[in-house]
C-alpha positions in Angstrom: 2.9 -3.2 -9.8 5.7 -3.4 -7.2 7.8 -0.9 -9.2 4.8 1.5 -9.3 4.3 1.1 -5.6 8.0 1.8 -4.9 7.9 4.9 -7.2 4.8 6.2 -5.5 6.2 5.6 -2.0 9.4 7.5 -3.1 7.2 10.3 -4.5 5.3 10.5 -1.2 8.5 10.9 0.8 9.8 13.5 -1.7 6.6 15.5 -1.6 6.4 15.4 2.2 9.9 16.8 2.2 9.0 19.6 -0.2 5.8 20.4 1.8 7.8 20.5 5.1 10.5 22.8 3.5 7.8 25.0 2.1 6.0 25.2 5.4 9.3 26.2 7.0 10.6 28.6 4.4 7.6 29.4 2.1 5.0 32.1 2.1 2.1 30.4 3.9 -0.2 33.3 3.0 0.3 32.8 -0.7 -3.1 31.3 -2.0 -1.2 29.6 -4.9 0.2 27.2 -2.4 -2.6 26.6 0.1 -3.1 23.0 -1.1 0.5 22.0 -1.0 0.1 20.0 2.2 -2.7 17.9 0.6 -0.3 16.5 -2.1 1.3 13.7 0.0 -2.1 12.7 1.4 -3.5 12.5 -2.2 -0.6 10.3 -3.3 -1.1 8.1 -0.3 -4.7 7.7 -1.3 -3.7 6.7 -4.8 -1.1 4.3 -3.4 -3.7 2.6 -1.2 -6.0 2.3 -4.2 -3.3 0.7 -6.3 -2.5 -1.7 -3.5 -6.2 -2.8 -3.2 -6.8 -3.0 -7.0 -7.0 -6.2 -8.8 -4.5 -6.5 -11.7 -6.2 -6.8 -15.2 -4.3 -10.0 -16.0 -5.7 -11.7 -12.9 -9.3 -10.7 -13.9 -8.6 -12.0 -17.4 -7.3 -15.3 -16.0 -10.3 -15.8 -13.7 -12.7 -14.9 -16.6 -11.1 -17.5 -18.8 -11.5 -20.2 -16.2 -15.1 -19.3 -15.5 -15.9 -19.3 -19.2 -14.2 -22.8 -19.6 -16.2 -24.2 -16.7 -19.4 -22.6 -18.2 -18.8 -24.1 -21.6 -17.9 -27.5 -20.2 -21.1 -27.5 -18.0 -23.2 -26.6 -21.0 -21.7 -29.5 -23.0 -22.6 -32.0 -20.3 -26.1 -30.6 -19.7 -26.9 -30.6 -23.4 -27.3 -26.8 -23.5 -29.8 -26.8 -20.6 -29.8 -23.9 -18.1 -29.2 -24.7 -14.5 -28.6 -22.8 -11.3 -24.9 -23.4 -11.7 -24.9 -22.1 -15.3 -26.8 -19.0 -14.3 -24.4 -18.4 -11.4 -21.4 -18.7 -13.8 -23.1 -16.3 -16.3 -23.3 -13.8 -13.5 -19.7 -14.2 -12.6 -18.7 -13.9 -16.3 -20.7 -10.7 -16.5 -19.1 -9.3 -13.4 -15.6 -10.1 -14.6 -16.3 -8.5 -18.0 -17.6 -5.3 -16.2 -14.4 -5.2 -14.2 -12.3 -5.5 -17.3 -14.3 -2.7 -19.0 -13.5 -0.4 -16.0 -9.7 -1.1 -16.3 
């Protein structure tokens, strides 16, 4: 993740430099290049998303812990459902959905 972040930050600096040079020396009326100034902003958006994302491994670790707690709870409750088991089922479901999105 840190390497990805560094590469993206370097890409942002590089693309800002290209955009600045193009703005200075390029043909600003050329419709092919009208979106060139949006590139660094788009990369910054991706970088922020990466920074705020939860790594897949962390979700897997949390899911494993919740599943272990859920199974242990069921063993001690003789398979009976309780508010706690329902809560854990919800957390398991949420973690599984997050993993499917990754």
